[in-house]
TIKOLZA-704777 format. One record per residue (C-alpha): x, y negated, z negated; residue in three letters. Coordinates in steps of 0.2 Angstrom, whole numbers, padded with zeros to 4 digits, always signed. Each point is the difference from the previous one (the first is absolute). Layout:
BEGIN
XYZala ...
This chain:
BEGIN
+0823-0500+0074met -0012+0013-0003asp +0007+0017-0006gly -0003+0015-0011pro +0005-0010-0016asp -0014-0012+0003thr -0014+0013+0001met -0015-0005-0010thr -0011+0011-0012asp -0013+0001+0014ala +0013+0006+0012gly +0007+0013-0012arg -0017+0007-0003ser -0003+0001+0019gly +0015+0011+0002thr -0007+0013-0013arg -0017+0003+0007gly -0012-0003+0014phe -0007-0017+0003asp -0012-0008+0013arg +0014+0000+0013leu +0004+0019-0003asp -0018+0004+0002thr -0002-0010+0016ser +0016+0008+0007leu -0006+0018-0004leu -0017-0004+0008ala +0008-0007+0016ala +0012+0015+0000leu -0015+0012-0001gly -0010-0008+0014val +0015-0001+0011leu +0005+0018-0003thr -0017+0005+0005val +0001-0010+0016val +0017+0007+0004phe -0006+0018-0003gly -0016-0002+0010ala +0011-0007+0015ile +0011+0015+0000ile -0012+0013-0004thr -0017-0004+0007val -0002+0001+0019pro -0011-0013+0009gly +0005-0015-0010ile +0003-0014+0011pro +0019-0005-0002glu +0000-0015+0011arg -0010-0013+0009val +0007-0008+0016val -0004-0019-0004ala +0015-0011+0006pro -0009-0016-0006ser -0003+0007-0018leu +0018+0006+0000asp +0006-0018+0004leu -0012-0007-0013ala +0007+0012-0014leu +0018-0005+0005asp -0004-0018+0000ser -0008+0001-0017ile +0015+0009-0007ala +0011-0013+0007leu -0009-0014-0008val -0002+0009-0017val +0018+0006-0001thr +0006-0018+0004ser -0010-0007-0013ile +0005+0012-0013val +0019-0002+0005ala -0002-0019-0002thr -0009+0001-0017leu +0013+0013-0007ala +0014-0012+0005trp -0009-0014-0009ile -0003+0011-0015arg +0019+0004+0000tyr +0005-0018+0001arg -0012-0006-0013glu +0002+0015-0013arg +0017+0008+0005gln -0010+0017+0000tyr +0013+0011+0009pro -0013+0013+0007phe -0009-0015+0009ala +0016-0003+0010leu +0000+0018+0006tyr -0019-0001+0004gln +0003-0016+0010ala +0014+0009+0010ala -0010+0016+0002ala -0016-0009+0006phe +0010-0011+0012leu +0007+0016+0008val -0018+0006+0002leu -0006-0017+0007ala +0014+0001+0013ile -0004+0017+0006thr -0019-0005+0002tyr +0005-0015+0009leu +0009+0011+0013arg -0015+0011+0001ala -0011-0015+0003val +0012-0008+0013val +0001+0017+0009asp -0019+0002+0001thr -0004-0018+0006val +0015-0001+0011gly +0003-0016+0011val -0018-0001+0005asp -0012-0001-0015pro -0015+0001+0012thr +0005+0017+0008ala -0011+0015-0005pro +0008+0011-0013leu +0005+0017+0006ser -0004+0016-0009ser +0015+0009+0007asp +0012+0007-0013glu +0017-0008+0005pro +0011+0011-0009gly +0011+0000-0016his +0008-0017+0001glu -0012-0009-0012gln -0002+0015-0011leu +0019-0001-0003tyr -0002-0018-0005val -0014+0004-0012phe +0009+0015-0008ile +0016-0010-0002ala -0009-0015-0007gly -0010+0010-0012arg +0015+0010-0006leu +0010-0016-0003ile -0015-0008-0009ala -0002+0015-0011ala +0018+0001-0004gly +0001-0018-0005leu -0015+0002-0012leu +0008+0015-0008val +0017-0008-0002val -0008-0016-0006gly -0011+0008-0012gly +0014+0011-0008ile +0011-0016-0001ala -0014-0009-0009ala -0003+0014-0012leu +0019+0001-0004arg +0003-0018+0000ser +0018+0002+0002arg +0005-0014+0012his -0008-0016+0007glu -0004+0003+0019pro +0007-0011+0013arg -0016-0006+0008pro +0006-0007+0017tyr +0011+0016+0002arg -0015+0011-0003val -0011-0010+0012ile +0013-0002+0013gly +0004+0019+0001ile -0018+0005+0000ala -0004-0013+0014thr +0015+0005+0010ala -0004+0019-0001leu -0018-0004+0005ala +0005-0011+0015val +0012+0013+0006val -0013+0014-0001val -0013-0011+0008ala +0011-0006+0014val +0011+0015+0003ala -0012+0014-0001ala -0007-0002+0017his +0016-0001+0010pro +0007+0015-0009leu -0015+0010+0002ala +0007+0010+0014thr +0015+0005-0010ser -0009+0004-0016leu -0007+0017-0004pro -0019+0001+0004ala -0012-0001-0014leu -0016+0005+0010ile -0003+0016+0010his -0007-0004+0017glu -0019+0002-0001ser -0010+0007+0014gly -0016-0007+0007ala -0013-0002-0014gly +0011+0007-0014ser +0007-0009-0014ala +0019-0004-0002ala +0010+0009-0013thr +0016-0004-0009leu +0016+0008+0003thr +0010+0007-0015pro +0010-0016-0001ile -0016-0010+0000gly -0008+0011-0013thr +0015-0001-0011ala +0001-0019+0001leu -0018-0001-0005gln +0002+0011-0015leu +0015-0010-0006ile -0010-0016+0001gly -0014+0008-0009ala +0012+0006-0014ala +0007-0018-0001leu -0017-0008-0002phe -0005+0013-0013leu +0016-0005-0009gly -0005-0018+0002ala -0016+0004-0008val +0008+0007-0015met +0012-0015-0002val -0015-0012+0001cys -0009+0010-0013arg +0014-0001-0012arg +0002-0019+0003leu -0019-0002-0003trp +0002+0010-0017ala +0015-0011-0005arg -0006-0018+0006asp -0019+0002+0003arg +0001-0010+0016ser -0017+0003+0008ile +0008-0002+0017gly +0011+0015-0003asp -0015+0010-0004ala -0009-0004+0017phe +0016+0002+0010val +0003+0018-0008ser -0017+0005+0006ile +0003-0007+0017gly +0017+0009+0001leu -0009+0016-0003leu -0011-0003+0015phe +0016-0004+0010ala +0008+0017-0006ala -0016+0010+0006phe +0000-0010+0016ala +0017+0006+0004leu -0004+0018-0006leu -0016+0001+0011ile +0010-0009+0014gly +0012+0015+0000ala -0015+0011+0005val -0010-0011+0011thr +0012-0014+0006pro -0007-0016+0008gly +0010-0008+0014thr -0002-0018+0005his -0011-0007+0006pro -0016+0009+0003gly -0004+0014-0012pro -0006-0004-0018val +0002+0014-0012thr -0004+0003-0018val +0018-0005-0004ala -0004-0017+0008asp -0015-0002-0012leu +0011+0004-0015leu +0012-0014+0006trp -0015-0011+0000phe -0004+0005-0018ala +0018-0004-0004phe -0003-0017+0007asp -0016-0002-0010val +0009+0005-0016ala +0014-0013+0003leu -0014-0014+0002leu -0008+0006-0016leu +0017-0001-0008ala +0002-0018+0006val -0017-0005-0006glu +0003+0009-0017ala +0016-0010-0002glu -0008-0016+0004ala -0014+0003-0013arg +0013+0005-0013gly +0010-0016+0003leu -0016-0011-0001leu -0005+0009-0016arg +0018-0003-0007ala -0001-0018+0005leu -0017-0003-0009arg +0007+0008-0015gln +0016-0010+0001ala -0011-0016+0002asn -0011+0005-0015ser +0016+0003-0011thr +0007-0017+0005leu -0017-0008-0005glu +0001+0008-0017arg +0018-0004-0002leu -0004-0018+0005his -0014-0001-0013ala +0011+0007-0013ala +0014-0012+0004glu -0012-0015-0001val -0007+0006-0016ala +0018+0003-0007arg +0005-0018+0006val -0016-0007-0008gly +0004+0009-0017leu +0018-0006+0000glu -0006-0018+0004glu -0012+0001-0015arg +0014+0006-0011ala +0011-0014+0006arg -0013-0013-0003leu -0004+0006-0017ser +0018-0002-0005arg +0001-0017+0008glu -0016-0005-0010leu +0008+0007-0016his +0017-0007+0002asp -0006-0017+0008gly -0017-0007-0003leu -0003+0009-0017thr +0017-0006-0007gln -0004-0018+0007asp -0017+0000-0009leu +0008+0006-0016trp +0013-0014+0001leu -0014-0013+0004ala -0010+0006-0015lys +0016-0002-0011leu +0002-0017+0006lys -0018-0005-0003val +0002+0007-0018gly +0015-0011-0003arg -0010-0014+0007leu -0014+0003-0012ala +0013-0001-0014gly +0006-0017+0006ile -0017-0008+0004ala -0005-0001-0018gly -0018-0003-0004ala -0006-0009+0015asp -0017+0009+0003pro -0001-0004+0019asn +0017+0007+0003leu -0003+0015-0011lys -0016+0004+0010ala +0010-0001+0017leu +0014+0011-0008ile -0013+0013-0005asp -0008+0000+0017glu +0017+0002+0008ala +0004+0014-0012thr -0017+0009+0003ser +0004-0002+0019ala +0017+0008-0002leu -0007+0014-0010asp -0013+0003+0013gln +0014+0000+0014gly +0011+0012-0010leu -0015+0012-0003ser -0004+0000+0019glu +0018+0002+0005ala +0001+0015-0012his -0016+0007+0007gln +0007-0002+0018ala +0016+0008-0005ile -0009+0014-0008met -0012+0003+0015ala +0014+0000+0013met +0011+0012-0011arg -0015+0012-0002ile -0005-0001+0018ala +0018+0004+0005ser +0000+0015-0011ala -0004+0016+0010ala +0001+0012-0015asp -0019+0000-0005gly -0017+0001+0007ala -0010-0016+0003phe -0011+0002-0015thr +0015+0002-0011gln +0008-0015+0007leu -0016-0010-0002leu -0002+0006-0018thr +0018-0006-0004arg -0004-0017+0007tyr -0016-0003-0009thr +0007+0005-0016glu +0014-0013+0002asp -0013-0013+0005phe -0010+0004-0015glu +0015-0002-0012asp +0007-0015+0008arg -0016-0011+0001phe -0010+0008-0014gly -0014+0004+0013gln -0011+0015-0002arg +0001+0011+0015val -0009+0017+0003gln +0006+0012+0013val -0009+0014+0007glu +0008+0012+0013cys -0008+0015+0008asp +0010+0016-0001ala -0001+0004+0018asp +0008-0016+0007val +0012+0005+0013pro +0018-0005+0002glu +0002-0016+0010leu +0013-0006+0011ala +0013-0011-0008val -0006-0015+0010arg -0018+0002-0005ser +0005+0002-0018gln +0010-0016+0000ala -0014-0010+0008glu -0014+0006-0011leu +0011-0004-0015leu +0002-0017+0006arg -0019-0002+0003ile -0003+0006-0018ala +0012-0012-0007gln -0007-0015+0009glu -0018+0005-0005ala +0005+0003-0018met +0010-0017+0000ala -0015-0009+0007asn -0012+0007-0013ala +0012-0004-0014his +0005-0017+0006arg -0015-0008+0008his -0015+0011-0006ala +0004+0000-0018glu -0005+0018-0001ala -0002+0010-0016lys +0001+0017+0008leu +0007+0006+0017ile -0005+0017+0007arg +0011+0009+0012val -0006+0015+0009arg +0008+0011+0014val -0011+0013+0009gln +0002+0012+0015ala -0012-0003+0014arg +0000+0011+0016asp +0018-0001+0005gly +0002-0017-0008ala +0004-0008-0017val -0011-0013-0008ala +0008-0013-0013leu -0012-0010-0009thr +0004-0015-0012val -0015-0007-0010glu +0000-0013-0013asp -0014-0008-0011asp +0007-0018+0002gly -0009-0015+0006arg +0000+0005+0019gly -0002-0012+0015phe -0010-0003+0015asp +0008+0009+0015val -0010-0010+0012arg +0009-0016-0005glu +0016-0003+0009pro +0016+0001-0011arg +0014-0010+0008pro +0017+0005-0006gly -0006+0016-0007asp +0015+0010+0006phe -0003+0015-0012gly -0016+0006+0009leu +0009-0003+0017leu +0015+0011-0006ala -0012+0014-0005met -0008+0000+0017arg +0016+0000+0009glu +0007+0015-0011arg -0016+0010+0003ala +0002-0003+0019ala +0018+0006-0001leu -0005+0017-0005ile -0016+0001+0010gly -0012-0003-0014gly -0016-0009-0004glu -0001-0014-0013leu -0017-0004-0008arg -0002-0015-0013ile -0016-0001-0010glu -0003-0014-0012ser -0013-0011-0008gln +0002-0015-0011val -0002+0005-0019gly +0000+0019+0004val +0017+0005+0005gly +0010+0006+0015thr +0003+0017+0009arg +0014+0003+0012val +0000+0016+0010thr +0012+0006+0012val -0002+0016+0010thr +0016+0006+0008ala +0004+0016+0011pro +0011+0013-0008ile +0013-0002+0015ala +0003-0019+0005pro +0000-0004+0019pro +0018+0002+0007ala -0001-0018+0008thr -0012-0011-0010pro -0011-0010+0013ala +0000-0018-0006leu -0006-0007+0017ala -0017-0002-0008asn +0007-0006-0016arg -0010+0011-0013trp -0010+0013+0009pro -0013+0008-0010gly +0002-0012-0015val -0017-0004-0008val -0006-0014-0011gln -0016+0004-0009ala -0010-0015-0005glu -0007+0004-0018ser -0016-0010-0001ala -0007+0005+0017ala +0011+0016+0002ser +0005-0006+0017thr +0015+0008+0007glu +0012-0009+0012val +0013+0008+0010thr +0017-0009-0002ala 
């Protein structure tokens, strides 16, 4: 439950100085004060217009708006347990019931009958004043309770009491009108009605309560920064001045439309803006939440991938590598038993060479997975570590060049680029019999280009290479990070493998087209084929 202890830094700063809400309230206060002063001091200003249809339209709009706001406030309370929203729901429900009574009285049993411009008396004025007093009181009490956060409100009790009071006022005001004190002085022909002292006092009390509700909403805005509270506080200021002006130029029902009625319409507009602002805020929060979930999902996928790489490296080390070492020992013992048989010795030498090759490749795979799983260095540092280990293990000359401005890559991109570099270097050493391998990393317009070039015997990229899973794996890895792969080679000249990858990999790799953007460049004719 929201309370003073949960006030944010933004809320605290808002209580110490003026913000946009304070500026808006002061501007509205200045304009309304000028209007009120002009009404009571400047003669000749039209105070009312007899327009029963417009009066009915304004009441109907108010009925719809207050009903909507009451419903949304109730939903807000049910979803977020925001205590002030409960009292808002009760207050605007009371106002909706009073406006419903006004609309029913105006339309009557015959909706097609013409509206009358006669002033029927003070019955509906009692309904309006009583309903507005109850609504303003609920907003003040609810706001104070929300600020103090001393107890959890009982929602159905609050709604039930407010509804009962509103129904009693709406139903009983008319039968009791003859026994209640008069609120309006009798007006002569062509003269406007005026309030009695009791009517004026009730109007002023209501204005004071609505001003109190303005202050409460302002404090809630400063604490919680709920945009709906900001618009509601501005609307309540219009309501307070509507009652204040109504004390000077009262409007009965139906018929006359006064400045106070227009201010009540401005109150309705402010409520609609509050609803719209709340909706935009919720949509913005929903988009931010979805974006956060996507980032968390990507981070979780990367974490799981790294853990899996670490697990596989351990299994390779503890399983396959140990088995290969055991097989090599067995072959060594077999060589001692075989004696001098040249054919058997040749087979043993071939087996030993194959085991040594398998052990080297297993160690390289373990090294690559462990480096890829490490998140404690830049990509260029991890690549340098791998090439140094490759050079030491195989006795292969490797030159590494890395631009100084290579940006930081996502963990997944680092892992896939390292595996591509490993595969290209292994192919150059194993198949191309290269004397020198050059590795270069460059930054290119929001992307990173990795190039592995050798001086080996090369091959014709136009010829099909069945069973060549190394090139296939490189294409798949490039596609996984949204990159492009280019292979250039010529028999007797050497091979160049270039992969260009974006800095940030796609959240969901699209493999529907298998390898989008992967390019093979034919060396002799320099023909590019999109894979």
